[in-house]
N, C-alpha and C positions, 0 to 999 in steps of 0.2 A: 505493499498500500505507499502511495508515495505520500513523504514527508509534508505536511503543510508549515505554512508560517507562524508562529505562536512568540508574539512579539515579548519582549522584556522592559525592565525599567529601562526608559533615556538617560537618567542618570545614575550613578552609585553614589550617593549623596550624606555617608555616614563616614567617620572617620575610620572605623572599623572595616567595613567594604573598604574604604581607600587601600590601609595597609594590608587587607588581605591580597588584593589584586597586584597591589606593589611587591609584595612576597614572590610571587609565581615568577619563578624564572622564565622572563622572556628575551634572554640575551641575546640566543642564539638567532631569534627571529629579528629583533630589533638591528641586530648585525647584516641580516643578509637585506633588510629594507634598506638600509643605510645605504648598504653596497651596491643593491640594485637603481637606489636611487641616483647614486654618484655617477654610477656609469654612464645615466640622462642627462647630468647637469654641467654644463658648460659654463664657463663665468660665473658672477655672483649675482645677488640680488635678494630682495628682501622676500624670506621666506614666510607661510601661513602654515603653521600646522593646528590642524581640525582635530577637535576629541582627545586632545595631548595625553591626557590622564593625568600620570602624573612624571610626564616630562622624558621619560627615559629615551624617547628616539630621539627630539632635540640637544641632548647631550650627547647621543652617539654620534649626530651629524655636526656638531659644533667640534667635538674633538677630531673627526676626520677628517672636516674641512677649515682651515682654520678664517677662510672670512667671510662664514655664512654666519648670518643674525637670522632669529627665527621669532614672530610672534604666536605665542601657543595659547592656543584658546581650550576651553573648555565651561559647559554648564555647572558641574559640580563643584561647591568649594570643599568639600572635604579630599578631590582628588588635586586641586589647586594648593588648598594648604601641605600634602603631601609632596606636590611637585616642587614648592619652593624652598623647600628643606633640600630635596634633591640638586634643584639647580644653586641653589646655596653652597650646600657642600663639593659641588664638582668646580665651582669658580667660576662659572659661567654666568654669572649675575646681570654683566654687562651685554652679553649678547643672547640673551633668551629674556624675552618679556611677556612675563604669564598675564593673561586677560580672562573676564568670565565672560563668555559670550555664547549665544546660543545659536549653531551649525544653520538653523533654517532661517535665523534674520540675523546677517551679519551685520556689525556695524563700520563696514567699510565701504568705500566709495568702488564704483565698477574698474576693474582693471588696476587695483592697489597692490598685487603682488606679482613680482616676477615666477614664483613659485607656488602652487597650493601641494601640501600632501597629507593624507590622513592614513591612518593605520588604525583599522577594526572600527570605525565610530559608524559608519552605516548601517549596520544590523543592529543599532541601538535605535536607529529612526522609526517612529511608526509611518513616517511619509518618508521615504528615502527619497523620493523627487526632489524634496524641497534642498536637501542637504546637497544634491549633486549640482542643480541648478542654481544656490545660492556661492558654491564653490566655483562652480565655471566662471559666475558673473564676474566677483572679484579677482578674477584670474586675467591677467595683462595679455593681449594682443602678443604672441609669439613665446606666452609664458608656457610654463611646464604644469601641468597634472599629473601627478603620483599619488595614486590611491588604491590601498588594499584594504582588504577586510576576507572575513571568514565567506564558504561558500556551502549553503546548505545542501546537506547531502540526502540522496533521492528517497531513502527511507530508513526504518529502524535499525535493521540489518548494516549498513552502511555507517551509521551513525555509531550506534554498539564498535564497530571495528577502529571510527578515530577516536573513541575514548580508550581502549583498549592500547592503540597504538601510543597517543601523546599525553594520557591521563595515567597512565596506569597506577605510577607512583604518587598520583598527585592526592591530597589530603579529601575528602568527601565533600566537603565546600567545593574545595578547586574545580572538583570531577562535573557536580554539578553546575556551577560557573559555566564550564567549556563546554555542557551539554545544552543549555538554555540558550547559550551564546550560538549554536551551530544551529540552533532550530530555529532562531530569532533570523538569520543569515537571508538573503537572498541568494536564490541559485542563480548562477552564471547565466542562464538565459535570462531570467529577470532581469538582471545587471543590464544587459544587453538592450533591451528594449526600453528602457528608462535611459541610456547614453542616446540612443537615435530617436530620441524625446527631445533632446538638446539640439539635434542637428549636428550630432557627431557618430561619425561611422561606428558600427557596431565593432568592428574590426579593431579599435583600438585597446579594447578590453581581450585579456585572455585568461586562462587557466593557468596558475604561477606555480599550484601545489596542489597534494591532493587533497586540499582542505581550503586554498585559498583562488581567491581572481585576484587580478592585478588591471587598472585602467592608466595607461600611458599614454599620453600626446599633449602635444602644443597645441595651442588654440591660434588660428588663423583663420581671415576673413570669410574663409570658403566653411567655417565651419561655427554654428552656434547661432 
């Protein structure tokens, strides 16, 4: 039986949840994200990170790219509180600006950012189209969109396989969090439909692992 999308909370906004999230070992996934991003990122310019969580990806990016400067937003105050500690501990206060903002209604001008990135935000959105549309709006012409998230498995058997592969040693709350996120994610095909609504070719998105999709493209006059 096909797995239907089941929404989860858009923001984990208790300190306990934020600390539990930050305790999950995302280091390998974050390094892969930043490495793949830098492969597509010639030059410099203002970067917007949507749904930064505890700011692990902006920190990784700034450590790998000395000229990077990031505006990192999240809706959850608790996440930003933990993020502030992480940024301060990394010594990157001057290059990472943390702001509380809603990715569905961004407080930035059209074309304000040369690069827009996001990792694992879209599955939190009840209406993902709003997040995708706003991300595209604030991206400058010629700018880079680099977005990655979980892809919902087709059925319960596939979901159970992913849990066994990637969360076998996790705590029960962490396993539950991962399962809930997989259920809330878009399928790859659902993502492609939403990209096309923006006037962007669906081929700019691709499966990038057995549990992720990646949307990577540059904004041109012919798109959007």
